[in-house]
C-alpha positions in Angstrom: -11.1 -14.4 -30.5 -14.5 -12.8 -30.8 -15.5 -13.9 -27.3 -12.5 -12.2 -25.6 -12.9 -9.1 -27.8 -16.5 -8.7 -26.9 -15.8 -9.4 -23.3 -13.1 -6.7 -23.2 -15.4 -4.2 -24.9 -18.2 -4.9 -22.4 -15.7 -4.5 -19.6 -14.4 -1.2 -20.9 -18.0 0.1 -21.3 -18.8 -0.8 -17.7 -15.5 0.8 -16.5 -16.3 4.1 -18.3 -19.7 4.0 -16.6 -18.2 3.5 -13.2 -15.5 6.2 -13.7 -18.3 8.8 -14.1 -19.5 7.9 -10.5 -16.1 8.9 -9.0 -16.6 12.2 -7.0 -13.5 13.9 -8.3 -13.5 17.0 -10.5 -10.6 16.2 -12.9 -11.8 16.9 -16.5 -11.2 13.4 -17.8 -13.3 11.9 -15.0 -16.2 14.4 -15.5 -16.0 13.9 -19.3 -17.5 10.4 -18.8 -20.8 12.0 -17.7 -21.4 13.4 -21.2 -21.7 10.3 -23.6 -24.2 8.3 -21.5 -26.5 7.8 -24.5 -23.6 6.7 -26.7 -22.2 4.3 -24.0 -25.7 2.9 -23.5 -26.2 2.3 -27.2 -22.8 0.6 -27.5 -23.6 -1.6 -24.5 -26.9 -2.7 -26.0 -25.3 -3.5 -29.3 -22.5 -5.4 -27.5 -25.1 -7.5 -25.6 -27.0 -8.2 -28.8 -24.0 -9.3 -30.8 -22.7 -11.4 -27.9 -26.0 -13.2 -27.5 -26.3 -13.9 -31.2 -22.8 -14.7 -32.3 -21.1 -16.3 -29.4 -21.7 -19.9 -28.3 -22.7 -20.6 -24.8 -19.8 -20.3 -22.4 -18.0 -17.9 -20.0 -17.2 -15.2 -22.6 -20.8 -15.1 -23.8 -22.1 -14.9 -20.3 -19.6 -12.3 -19.2 -20.1 -10.1 -22.3 -23.9 -10.2 -22.1 -24.0 -9.6 -18.3 -21.5 -6.8 -18.3 -23.2 -5.1 -21.2 -26.7 -5.3 -19.7 -25.4 -4.0 -16.4 -23.8 -1.0 -18.2 -27.1 -0.4 -20.1 -29.2 -0.5 -16.9 -26.8 1.9 -15.1 -26.8 4.4 -18.0 -30.6 4.2 -18.5 -31.0 5.2 -14.9 -29.5 8.6 -15.8 -30.9 9.2 -19.3 -34.5 7.9 -19.1 -35.9 11.0 -17.3 -35.0 13.0 -20.5 -37.1 10.7 -22.8 -40.8 10.9 -23.5 -41.5 7.8 -21.5 -40.9 9.7 -18.3 -43.4 12.0 -16.6 -42.9 15.7 -17.4 -41.4 17.9 -14.7 -42.8 21.2 -16.0 -46.5 21.2 -16.7 -47.8 22.1 -20.2 -49.5 25.4 -20.8 -53.0 25.4 -22.2 -54.9 28.8 -22.1 -52.4 31.3 -20.7 -52.9 34.9 -21.9 -50.3 36.1 -24.3 -49.3 38.9 -21.9 -48.1 36.3 -19.5 -45.8 34.5 -22.0 -42.1 34.9 -22.6 -40.1 33.4 -25.4 -36.3 32.9 -25.2 -33.9 32.1 -27.9 -30.5 30.9 -26.7 -27.6 30.5 -29.2 -23.9 29.8 -28.7 -22.7 31.4 -32.0 -19.1 30.0 -32.0 -16.9 33.1 -32.2 -15.2 32.5 -35.5 -18.5 31.6 -37.2 -19.5 34.3 -39.6 -22.9 33.0 -40.7 -24.8 35.6 -38.7 -27.5 36.0 -41.4 -28.7 32.4 -40.7 -29.2 33.1 -37.0 -30.7 36.5 -37.7 -33.2 34.9 -40.1 -34.3 32.5 -37.4 -34.7 35.3 -34.9 -36.9 37.3 -37.3 -38.9 34.1 -38.1 -39.6 33.1 -34.5 -39.8 36.6 -33.0 -38.6 35.7 -29.5 -39.0 38.2 -26.7 -35.4 37.7 -25.6 -32.3 36.7 -27.5 -29.2 35.4 -25.6 -26.0 34.8 -27.5 -22.9 33.2 -26.1 -19.3 33.4 -27.5 -20.3 36.7 -29.2 -17.5 39.1 -29.9 -17.4 42.7 -31.2 -18.0 41.4 -34.8 -21.1 39.6 -33.7 -22.3 42.6 -31.7 -22.1 44.7 -34.8 -24.3 42.2 -36.7 -26.7 41.8 -33.9 -27.0 45.6 -33.3 -27.7 46.3 -36.9 -30.5 43.7 -37.1 -32.1 43.7 -33.7 -31.8 47.1 -32.0 -35.0 48.5 -33.4 -37.3 45.6 -32.4 -35.2 44.4 -29.4 -34.2 47.8 -27.9 -33.2 46.7 -24.4 -29.8 45.1 -24.4 -26.8 43.9 -22.4 -23.6 43.7 -24.4 -20.4 42.0 -23.3 -18.2 41.5 -26.4 -15.2 39.4 -25.6 -12.5 37.6 -27.7 -12.0 34.8 -25.1 -15.0 32.7 -26.2 -17.0 34.0 -23.3 -18.6 37.1 -24.7 -22.4 37.4 -24.1 -25.2 39.5 -25.4 -28.9 39.9 -24.5 -31.5 41.7 -26.7 -35.0 42.1 -25.3 -38.2 43.5 -26.6 -39.4 43.5 -23.0 -38.1 46.0 -20.4 -35.1 45.0 -18.3 -34.4 46.4 -14.8 -31.8 46.0 -12.0 -29.5 44.6 -14.7 -26.0 43.6 -13.6 -23.1 41.9 -15.3 -21.3 39.8 -12.7 -18.0 37.9 -12.7 -19.0 35.3 -10.2 -16.1 32.9 -9.9 -13.5 33.8 -12.5 -12.7 37.3 -13.6 -12.9 36.5 -17.3 -16.3 34.7 -17.2 -19.3 37.0 -17.2 -22.9 36.4 -16.4 -26.0 38.5 -16.8 -28.5 39.0 -13.9 -31.6 41.0 -14.6 -35.4 41.3 -14.2 -37.7 41.2 -17.1 -41.1 42.9 -17.1 -43.7 40.9 -18.9 -46.5 42.6 -20.9 -48.9 42.2 -18.0 -46.6 44.1 -15.7 -45.3 41.1 -13.7 -41.5 40.9 -13.2 -39.5 37.7 -13.5 -35.8 37.2 -12.7 -33.4 36.0 -15.5 -29.9 34.7 -15.3 -27.8 34.1 -18.4 -24.8 31.9 -17.8 -21.8 30.4 -19.7 -19.3 28.9 -17.3 -16.0 27.5 -18.4 -16.1 23.7 -19.3 -13.8 21.0 -17.8 -11.7 20.3 -20.9 -7.9 20.0 -21.6 -7.8 23.3 -23.5 -10.0 25.1 -21.0 -9.8 23.9 -17.5 -8.2 21.0 -15.8 -11.1 20.6 -13.3 -14.8 21.2 -13.3 -14.5 23.1 -10.0 -15.1 26.6 -11.4 -18.0 25.5 -13.6 -19.6 23.7 -10.7 -19.0 26.6 -8.3 -20.7 29.1 -10.6 -23.8 27.0 -11.1 -24.1 26.2 -7.4 -23.6 29.9 -6.5 -26.5 30.9 -8.7 -28.5 28.0 -7.4 -27.8 29.1 -3.8 -28.8 32.7 -4.6 -32.1 31.5 -6.2 -32.9 29.4 -3.1 -32.1 32.3 -0.7 -34.2 34.8 -2.7 -37.1 32.8 -4.1 -39.2 34.4 -6.8 -40.2 33.6 -10.4 -36.9 32.8 -12.1 -35.4 31.6 -15.4 -31.9 30.4 -15.9 -30.6 30.1 -19.5 -27.4 29.6 -21.3 -24.7 27.2 -22.4 -23.8 25.6 -19.0 -21.1 23.3 -20.5 -22.7 20.5 -18.7 -25.2 17.8 -19.6 -28.7 17.7 -18.1 -28.1 14.4 -16.2 -24.7 15.3 -14.6 -24.1 15.3 -10.9 -23.6 19.0 -10.9 -26.6 20.0 -13.0 -28.9 17.8 -11.0 -27.5 19.2 -7.8 -28.0 22.7 -9.1 -31.7 21.9 -9.6 -32.0 20.6 -6.0 -30.1 23.5 -4.5 -32.1 26.1 -6.4 -35.5 24.3 -6.7 -35.4 24.9 -10.4 -37.2 22.6 -12.9 -36.1 21.3 -16.3 -38.7 21.6 -19.0 -37.0 18.9 -21.0 -37.6 16.1 -18.5 -40.3 13.9 -19.9 -40.1 15.6 -23.3 -36.7 14.8 -24.8 -33.0 15.7 -24.6 -32.9 18.5 -27.1 -29.2 17.8 -27.6 -27.5 21.0 -28.9 -23.8 20.1 -29.2 -22.1 19.0 -31.4 -24.1 20.3 -34.4 -21.7 18.7 -37.0 -21.5 15.2 -35.4 -24.9 13.5 -34.9 -23.3 10.5 -33.1 -21.5 12.7 -30.6 -24.3 15.0 -29.4 -25.6 15.9 -26.0 -27.6 18.6 -24.2 -25.3 21.5 -23.2 -27.7 24.5 -23.7 -30.3 24.8 -21.1 -33.4 26.6 -19.9 -34.4 26.1 -16.3 -37.6 27.5 -14.7 -39.0 28.0 -11.2 -42.3 26.4 -10.3 -44.1 29.6 -11.3 -43.9 28.7 -15.0 -45.6 26.2 -17.4 -44.2 25.3 -20.8 -45.9 26.3 -24.1 -43.3 24.9 -26.4 -39.6 24.0 -26.7 -37.6 23.2 -29.8 -34.1 22.9 -31.1 -33.6 25.1 -34.1 -31.6 24.5 -37.3 -27.8 24.7 -37.4 -26.4 28.0 -38.6 -22.6 27.4 -38.8 -21.9 27.1 -35.0 -21.0 23.9 -33.2 -24.2 24.4 -31.2 -27.9 24.4 -32.3 -30.0 27.2 -30.9 -32.8 26.5 -28.4 -36.2 28.2 -28.5 -38.6 28.0 -25.5 -41.9 29.7 -24.8 -43.0 29.8 -21.2 -46.1 31.1 -19.4 -45.9 32.8 -16.0 -48.6 30.9 -14.1 -48.0 31.4 -10.4 -51.5 30.0 -9.7 -50.3 26.6 -11.0 -47.1 26.4 -9.0 -48.5 23.8 -6.6 -48.9 21.4 -9.5 -45.1 21.0 -9.7 -42.9 18.9 -7.5 -40.0 21.1 -6.7 -36.6 19.3 -6.1 -35.0 19.9 -2.7 -31.4 19.5 -1.5 -30.4 17.9 1.7 -28.6 19.8 4.4 -25.5 17.8 3.5 -25.8 18.8 -0.2 -26.2 22.5 0.8 -23.0 22.3 2.9 -21.1 20.6 0.1 -22.3 23.3 -2.3 -21.1 26.1 0.0 -17.7 24.4 0.2 -17.5 24.0 -3.5 -18.3 27.7 -4.0 -15.7 28.8 -1.5 -13.1 26.5 -3.1 -14.0 27.9 -6.5 -13.5 31.4 -5.4 -10.1 30.8 -3.7 -8.4 28.2 -5.9 -6.8 29.5 -9.0 -6.9 27.7 -12.3 -3.6 26.4 -13.7 -2.5 28.0 -16.9 
């Protein structure tokens, strides 16, 4: 019985891997893109158990072969976010402090009331910009009281629908807009930040709706928002940062396409996954909170901070604006076919209404 059982497990793991390759946007299909690390670990374990415990025969061969195939297919996606891969964003060395910018991004989880823990981390790390997601009026009151003196430049969108968003900055903000790109209840912040040396960089803060049974039956609207921002970055190239909870993993088809459409770089590549969700379940954890940079930046440091009562960990990243080093980076590029598909996705996202 052990042989058929392991063979079936190996087959199911391979099936879950292949489902993720289907180019459909239904939430249950896209959900298979998330647990690639977990599926790879199970496939490796299944191959090991089958090789050790099963006697030679068809079931042993099938279980080991299917498991190893699954493992190889999954590693193709996740290896770039491990330390054995070359880094995509070069490391900083001697950048002047007035060219640096530190971001702290935190999905606070609206019903979470442990604001003191997050505020303590903000005071400890002293980021230039704090971005919170899922922050409602209660969270705004806590943030205002603690941050407005040292972080006087702010954008406040308190909402009760889990898509509230706040930004507090010690650096000047300009040309700031709150946009509702694809859906009229999902905001995003678009602004320019003036660094201490006087240079301006563009910053997008995003939190699109996830494909999930309680949220959205398809990934269409999330995909369209990311690709719309990517398209805008491509059409108006300049020093740019994109940060937020994108409700998508770093290795997904959509996020990788966003990087190719926009030309943005992922500072985690070659450094680690920095998995931020779910904070309470170590076995079920993946990278949902992101910082992407244009080729004008190098990375000083990046870390996942401690849990503070939310289902997300905060992310802290310090970047240096180094336009003189931009030629050191290999910028991803989209094909003409990908750009056409992105435009079609954006148009469909704007016109197709979500089922309620």
